[in-house]
N, C-alpha and C positions, 0 to 999 in steps of 0.2 A: 076129051082133053088131049091136047097135044103134048108131045114130049118136051117141047120148049117151055110151055107154061109150068109143067111139073118142075123143071129145073129152077125156074125163077122163084117159085114158092119155097123150094128147099133152101135157096140162097137167102131169102128174106128171113126164114125161120132160124137159120144158123146165125145171122147177124143179131137177131133179137135175143137168142140164147147167150151170145157173147156179151151183149150190153148188160143183160140181167146179172150175169156173173160178175162183171166189173163193178156195178153199182152195189152189189152185196158186199164186196170186199172193201169198199171205201168207207172212211169214218169222218164224222163231222168234227170240227175243232171244238175244244172245251169251252171256249168263250167266243161269243159272237162279236161282231163289230160294234164299237161304242157309238152311241148317237152323237152327232155333231151339234154344237150349240147353234142357236139361231143367230143370224147376222146382227140383230139389234142388241144382243147380250154380250158381244165381244168388247173387251176393254179397249177404249178409244185412246188411252194415254200412249203417247209416242215415246219410244225409247230415247234415253239421253244421247245427245249427239257425241260422236267420237271426236277426240282432239285431232286437230289437223296434223300434228307431228308429235310423236312420243320421243322425249329426250332419253338418251342412253344413261344408265346409272353412272354416278361419279366413280372415279377409280377407287376411292376409299370404301365405297359401298359394294364393290365387286367381291364376292366371297372368294377366298383363296382356295385353290384346288386342294382337296383332302386326299391323303394317301389311301391306297386300297386297304380294306380291312385286313387282308392277309399279309400286307407288307410290313415288316418289322423295322422300326427306326433304330439305327445303331446308337448306343448310348455313348456320349462323349463326356470325358471327365471335366470337372470344373477347372478353369484356368489356373487356380492356385493349388490344385491337388494333382499329384502324379497318378498315372493310370495304375489300377490294381494289377499286380503281377498274376500271370496265368499259372494256375496250379493244376497238376494232373488229377484227373478224377480219382477219388478214393484215397488220395494221398494227403495226409494232414499238413497244414501249413506250419513250417518250423516256427518255434516260439522266438520272439524278439528278445535279445539280451537286455537285461535291466540297466537303464541309464543311471549313472551315479548322480546323486543329488549335488547341486552346486553348493560350494562352501559359502557360509554367510559372509557378506561384504564387510571388509574391515573398515573401521572409521578412517576418514580422510586424515592423512598425516600433515603436520604443519609444525610451526615453531611452538615450543611449550608455552602455555599461558602463565602469566605471573601468579603468585600465590593468591588464592581467594578469588580467582577470575575464571571459574568454570563456565560452561555453556549455560545460557539462560534457560530456565524451565518455562513451560507454558504459563504457569501462574505469574511469573515475573514479566513475561511479555505482555500479558493482559493488563497489568497494572499501569495506570497513568503515571507520568514522572513525579507528580506531586505525592504519590503514595509509595514511592520506591525508597528504600533505604540506601545509604551510601554504598553498601556492598552489592546491592542488586543493580546498580547503574553501570558497573564495570567500566569506570572511567580510566583514562590514562593521563600521564603527565605530558604537557605540551613541550616539545623541544624548543630551545632558544638558539638563535643564530649567533655564532661566534663574533661575526662582524658587528652586529647590532649591539651585542653586549659590550664589546670593546668601545664602541662609540658612546654608549650610555655611561660607561665607567669614566671615560675621559671628561664628559660633561659634569659629572659629580665632582671630580677632582678640581675642575675649573671653578666650581662654586665653593670649594673649601669643605665639602662634606667629608667627614671622617668615617671610613667604612673599610671592610676587608671581605675578600671572597671566602666562601665557605663551600664544603663538599656538597655534591648533589644530594638532595633530600628526596627520599621515596618511602613514604609511610603506607603504601598500598591504597587500593581503591581510588586511585587518581589524586591522592593527596601528595603534594611534593613540589619542589622547585628544581628545575634543570640547572640553573646557574644562580644560586642564592648569594646574597650579600648580607653582612651584619653591619648595621649603621649604629654608631655610638654618638655622633654629633650631627644634628640635622643641618647645621650651618656652623661656621667657626665660632666657638664660644657658646653655642647653644646645645646643651646636652639633651640627647633623646634617652629618656629614662622609663623603663629599662631599655637596653639595646634591642633593636628591632631586626628580626630576620625577615627580609622581604626581597622581592625582585628589584632589579635596578630601575626599571621604569617607574615603579611606585615611589622609590626613594628620590628620584629626580623630580617627580611631581610635588612631593612634600617639600623639598628644598626650594623650589621656585615659588610655591605658595607662601612659604615662610618669608622668603626674602622680599617678594613683590607685594604681598598683601598683609600678612600678619604683623610684621615689624612696623610698616608704615601706619597701620591702623592703631597699634598699641601706642606708638609715639604721639598720634593725634588724640586718642581718647584717654590714655592713662599716662601722661608724661610724668606725673608725680611718683609713679611706681618704679621709675627707672628702667634699666635695660632688661630685656627678656633673657632669662638665664636657662630655663629648662622647659622642655615640652614633655609632659607625662603621657605616655601612651598606654592604653589598656590592653590592646591585642594587636599582634602583627600576624606572623604565620601560625595557623592552628588548623589541624585536620578536623573538620566538622562540616555539617550542612548549614544553610543559612539560618541565622538566629538560634543556632544550637538545636534545631528541631530534629526529630527522629527520622523523618522522611522529607523529601523535596529536593530542590536543586542544591548543588554543592556551593559552599561559601567561597567567596574570592579570597578569604583568609587562607583557605586550604590550598590555594594556588600561588600565594605570595603576592597577590595583587592589592591587598587592602591593609589599612592601618586604622586603628581607632584612637582618637585624641581625647583624653579625659580632662586635662587642665593645663594652664600656663602658669609658670612660676617666674616672678619678677624679682628685681633686687630688693624692693621694699614692698610692704603691704602684704595682703593676703593673696593666695593663689586665686586666679580666675577659673573657677570650675565651670565646665560645660553643663548647663542645665536649661530648663525651659525659661526663655527670656523674651518671649514674644511681646509681653505687656510690660517688660522692664523699661522704665523711662530714664534710667541712668545711662552715663557714658559707658559703663561696663556692658549694659545690655546692647548699646549701639555697637560696641566693639565686637561682641559675639555675633550679632546679626550680620555685620559687615564681613567678617572673615568666613562665615558660613556661606554667604552669597558668592563671595569671591572664589571659594573653593571649586566652583563649577567651571572656572576658567582653566583649571589644571587637572582635575579629576573628572572621570566620566560618571561617577556616582558620588553624591553627597547626601547623607542622611543625618539630620540634626535632631535634637530633642523634640521638635514639633512633628516629626514624621510618624512615629509610632512608639509604643511602650517599650520596645526592645532597644531604643536608642535615646532614652530619657537622660542618660548621664554622659554621653559622648558624641563626637562626630564620627560617622563611618565614612571613610574616604577610600575609593578604589579606582583602578584604571582598567576595568573590564572593557574589551573591545566589542562594540555593537555595530550592526549594519547601519550604514549611512552616518557614522560618527554620532549616533544618538547618545544623548546624555540625560541622566535622571538626577535631578537636584531638588531636595525638599528640606 
C-alpha cells in the first residue's frame, strides 16, 4: 500500500468519526409534523367579501383621549364656592367666629286698624261670605262726595222735603253713614213717622216715588179717604246683616241706603197696611200692587210681602248700586 492510499483512508475515517459525534449530540423535536388533511375534506365555503370601503367613525363615536394614569387632574372649585384656603401642614385651621342670629322680623308698620278690625285668621279666610259674621267681614264705611251730597240736598229742598244734616255715623264693622240726613217730612205736609236717618240718595228716591206714584195712585184708587197725611216707616238706618241674620251680607239699612214702609195714613178711613194683597180684588189691593211695581222706577231693590216671609208686613226699598244698573224688584 502506498503512502497516498494510507492518507486517504485516514481522512475518510476522521470524517466518519466527526459525523458520528454530531449525530450523537443532536435531539429530535418533541412533536413531529401534523398530518395535512386531504384535499377533499377542506371546507369549501368562501370567506365573506370585504366591503369596498370602510367608513371612518363619526366624531361623536371617537373616544376622547384619556389622561395618563400617573397624571393627576387639578381640582377646580365649583363656580359658586370660593377656593379653600391653604393651611400649613400640621397647623390647625383657626375657628370661625360665631355669627349672630338675625333678629326676628318686625311686623309691617301701617296705619292703626279701627276697633274690632284685626287681621283675619285662617279660619275666617276659609269661610264663605254667607257664613261670616259682621265682625269677620271687616267692612268699612263708603265715603261720599261733597259735591254729590250738595247736589242731592238741593234736589230734596226743591221737592219740599223737610230734613236736616246729621254728624257722621260710625258704629264699627262697616255700619255707618258718611253724610247722614234725618228726614221728618217725605214731602210737604206728609209726615215720615218716625223720623228716618238715611243717606240723601235714598231720601230723594223716596220723595220722587211718593210724588210721582204713591199720591197719584191713592187719588185714583182711594179718593174717598182724602189726602195722604203720614207714611209710617218700620226701619231706616240700623246696623245689622240682611234680614237680621247672624251671618251673611250686610244689610243696606246698615249703610243708610234702605227704608221699610209699613203703612199709609189718610185723612179719613183706616190706614192702608202693607200686607199680602196678590189676590185682593179691591181698589186697596190695586193701590198696593201699583205702588209696589212703580217703586222699581226709583229704587234698585223693591221687596214686597210676596217676596218672602221676612217682608210680609212692609216694602223694603233701597238704592244699592249694582253693575250694569241691575235692579231687583219682587
